[in-house]
N, C-alpha and C positions, 0 to 999 in steps of 0.2 A: 816699677810699673806705673803707668800713667793712664787712668781711666777717664780722663777728661774727654768729653765728646767734641768732635769737630763741629764747627758752627752749623754746617749743613745738616748734620745728624741731630743736633739739638733742635733744629727747625722741624725735622720730621717728628721728633718726640713731642714737642709742644703742640704741633698740629693734631697729632693723634690724641693727646690729652684733651684738647679742646673739643674734638669730634666726639670723643667718648662722653665727656661731661655734658655737652649740649644735645647730642642726638641719641645716645644709647641709654645712659643711666635713667633718664626720665621714663623710658619705655618699660623698665623692669617692674613698675608698680601695677601694671594692668594685665590681668589673667589672659585676656584675648591675644596678647603678644607672645604667648607660649604655645608650643606644640604639646602633644600628649605625653611626651617624655621630658618635659620641663626645660626644653631649650627654646631658642627663639623660633617663632613660627616661620615656615618656609617662605611664604609670600612677603612678609615683612623683611626677612633676611635678604631676599633678592633686591628689594628696593634700596636697602642700606648698602649692599655690596656695590650697586651701581653708583651710589654717592661716593663711596670710598675710592672706587676706580677713577671717577672724575676728579677727585681731590688729589690724585697721585699718591695715595697711601696704600696701594695694592701690592700684596706679595713681596714684602720687604726683603725676604730671604733668598729670592730667586735672582740670578744674574739678569742684568738689563737686556742682554741679547735674547733672553727667553721670556721677556714680558714682566720682569720684576723690577725692584728698585736697587738690587745689588748692594745692600748694606753689609758692612763687616759685622762680625758676631758681637763685638762690644756695643755697637750701635743698635743691633737687634735687641740686645738685653734691655737697654733703656726703653726702647719702643714697645717691646712685648709686655714689659711691666706696665707701661701706660695703657696699653690695650685692655688688659685684664683688670682695670679698675671697674669694668662692667662685666657681669657674668655673660653678656652677649658679645663681648669685644672681639676676641681673636678670630672667630669665624667670619665676622664682617669684613675683616681685612685680608682674608685668605691666608691667615697665619696660624691656624688651629691644627692640632693633632687630629688624625694622623697625616693629613694632607701635607703639612709643612715639612715633616721628616721625609715623606716620599718625594716631594719636589726637590729637596736638597740632595738626596742620594741619586736621583735620576739625573739632575744637573751635573753631578760630579762624576758619575761612572757610566751613564748611558751613552750610546753612540748617537751621532747626529740624527740618524734615522729613528732610533728609539725615542729620542727627545721630541721629535716632531710628532710621532704617533702617540706616545704615552704621557710625556711631560706637558707639552703645550696645552692640551685640553684641561688639565688640572689647574695650570697657572691661570688660564683664561676664565676659570670658574664654570666651564661647561660641564664638567664631570667631577665627581668625588672619587676618593681612592681609599685603599686599605692595605695594611701590611700583615700578611698571614704567616705567622711563625709559631705562636704558642699552641700547645696541644694538650688534650686531656691526659691525665696520668695513665701510663707511665712515660708519656712523651715529653717533649721539651717544654721547659718553662724559662727560668733564668739561664739555663744551660742549653744552648742550641745543639750541642753534641748529642743530646738525648732524642733528637728528632726521629720520629717513626714514619712520617709521611714520605713515601718514596716517589721518585720520578725515574722511570726506566726508558732508556733510549730505544726507539723503534724506528728505524729509517731516519728521516729528518725531523722526527717529533719525539717529544718526551711525554710519556703517559703516566699520569699521577693517580695514586691511590693513598687514602689516609683521611685523617680528621684534624681539624684545627678548632680552637675555641677561644672565646674572649677576643675576637677579632674586631677591633674598634672601627666603626663606620661601615662595616660590611653590608648592613641593611640597605644603604643607598649608594654604595661604591659602584663605579663602572669599571675602574682600572684597579688591578690588584698586583702587588708584589708578593710572590710566594717563595718560601724557603723549603726545599725538600731534600731528602737524602738520595744521593746518586752513587755512593760507594760506602764501604765500611772504613775508609781512611779516617782516623780520629781528627785530623786537622783539615783535610781536603775532601771530606765526604759529603759536603753540602753544596748545593747550587741554587742560585736565585733565578726566578723566572717572572715573566709578565704575562698576565692573562686578562681577558675581558669578561665582564659579567655575562654577556650573551653567548659565550662558548658553552657547549654541552659537556656533560661529564662531571658536574659538581652541583651542589645545592646548599642552600641555607637550611640547616636542621631546625634552628630556633634562634630567636632573639632572647638572650639570657637576661632575665629580670635581675636588677641590681638594686642596692640600697640607695644610691644617690642619683642625682640628675645625670642624664646621658648626653654624650655627643650625638650629633645627627648620624643615624644609622646604627646606633646602639653598639652592643658587644655580642657578637654572634658566634654560633657553633656551625662549622662548615664540614661537609662530607665530600670527598673526592673519590669518584668511582669511574676512572677512565678519562679524566680530562686530558686532552691531547694539546700540547703546547709546541708550536713550531720552534725549531732550534734558534731561529733568528730572534726569538723573544726571550732568549737567555741573557741575563745580566752578567757581564764580565765572562770569565772562563769557567768551564766545568771545574767544580771544586772550590770556587771562590765565594760560595754562599756565606761562609763565616765572615769573610772580609766585607762583603756587602752589608751584612748585619751590623758589624762593628762600626762601619762608616756611618750607617744610618742612625744607629742608636746613640752614638756619641753626642753629636750635636742635638739630636732630638731630645735626649734626656735633659740637656741643659736648657732647651727652650721650654720644657715643662717648668723648670725652676724659675725662669724669667716670668712666665705667666702666673705661677703660684705666688710670686712675690707681689704682683699687682693685686691679687685677691686678698692676700694677707694685709696689705696696706689699706685696702678698701674696708675690710672688716674692722681694723683698728680705728679707721676714720669714723665709721658709724658709732663705735663705742665712745670715741672722744667727743663727738657732737652731743651724744646723749648725756654723758656725765658732766659736761660743762653747764648744762641747763637743768638737769634733774636735781631737785632739792630733797634733802633728807635732814630732818631736825634742824632746819634753818640754815643749812650749808649745802652748797653744790657738792655732788659726789666727787667731783674732780679735786676738791680741796682735802679730801680724806687720804691719809697716808697709805692705807691699804689699797685704795684704788690707784694711787700714784705708783705704788710698787708694781702692781699688775701691768699698768700701761708702760712703765719704764722698761720692765723686763721684756715685754713683747716687742717694743720698739727696738731695743738693743739686739734682740735675736733676729729680727727682720733685717737690720743693717748687717749683721754678721753673714746672713744668707746672701745679701746683695754683694758683699765683698768677695765671698767665695765664688759666686756666679760670675762676677766680673773678672776675677782672676782666671777662671777656666776659659771664659770667652777670649780674654787677651791671649792666652796660650794657643787657642784654636786659630786665632787670627795670625799668629806667628808660624803656623804650619805644624804645631805639635799635636799629639793625640790627646793630651790632657786627661788621660783616663783616671788618674788619681784625683785630680782636681774636680772632675765631673762627679765622681763618686762622693766626694766630700760635700759638694754642693747639693747633690740629690738627697743625701741623708738629712742634712741640716734643714734645707728648705721644706722638704716634706713635713718634717716635724714642726717647723715654724708656722706653716699654713694652718695646721691643726690647732696649735697653741693660740694663734691670733684669733681664729674663729671661736674657739672655746672661751677665751678671755672676753671677747666682744659679747657673746651670748650671756655670760655671767654678769657682766656689767650692765647689760640692758634688761636683765631680769626676764619676766614673762614675755615682754615685748620681743626680746631676742629669740626666744623659743618659738614664737608665733611666726606666721607668714607675713606679718606687717613689715618686716625688713627682709633682705636677702640673706641674712646671717645663717638661718637654718639651711638654706640651699648651699651656701658655701661650706657649712659644717659637714653636711653629708657628702658633698663632693670631695672635701679635704681628706676623708678617710682613705680614699683610694690612692692618695699620693705616696703613701709608704709601701705600696704594692706595685704600681705600674712601672714598666721599664726596669724591672729588678727591684725586689724587696729591699728595704733598708738593711736587713741583715746580710744580704748578698753583697751589697756595696761595702759594708763594714768588713766582710771577709776579704774583699779586694784590697781594701786599705791595709789590713793586717798582712796580706801577702807582700805588698809594697814595703811595709815596715820591716818585715823579716829579710827581704832582699836588699834593701837600701840602708837600713839601720840609721846612722846619723844623717846620711844623705837624704833621708825622707824629708828633712826640714831645710834642705839647702836653699841658699839665697839665689835669686836670679841675678846674674851678673851681665 
């Protein structure tokens, strides 16, 4: 495996790093730059998005033909990591969840007509989007087969009834991808659809309050009571909903890891800056063995997470599903983000616990990492299944 970046991809990464350092990180210190949900204020976001577009750093994950930069996944990994050195980063470059995952799946499986209608406006930044799959108990969570929301065919339309919740970005989304049950078939019983915010027959019940900072649009509970979706707005074939879900969540899970590594590095960087200058009993904290142990362990685990993420990205670029590798990266990086934030807060003391730095923001945000796109325990079960099936081949070398 060779993870070296092509020169043109390193250029993207370096330019993003410079943009984040010069334009975004300085903005984090001012309360006026945040909205009511602790994300970047909408007016400022639009200004910075225009700058990112002009700089040619827009929508790295989307094919050039549809308005993006068409980067391979390995290059995305390096660039996404650089973006999330700032808590404002990914959304400025139109590479934030859930839009990035929706753009990737639409680019991969949508028809040309669907791409023009549903993908292009997201890529251009004219609308936001959401992916509606998760449901309240006893409906689907990590297991899409438990979906209770139904879509019934009536003429040339599908009529939807049911509920979804924790739908990220739904509060501001215009375009939605919806997964609904269309039969009782255990493997082919789900179908994916596209619908617009302005269509009747559904509503946002509430924006669910959460512990941490939110993406734009929050995490919402939705109710469907007769939403009628034309059959032309079905993604792939009837019964291919699970396939659409797997295609979308595979790479999207990995882009979470890419971004989280950027946040983890940022947290450790804040800690390092502090302990290099903070004196205790005549010595800088960085000279103390206990502090060095904490820094060294966090740095090592971040690098392990980077290697797992790059290995999965490399496999995706080769056309493999990389399910095992993505699950490993997801478990490790989710834990690494929390460890890095916790270590940084501990080393900064009361300063780290306050809002004088972004560490407390990162810490609260980090807790969701072990839950979103499949809880860590679910991914560990996936790995156990692979181990039982493959045994020694679980660790086979790539030849």
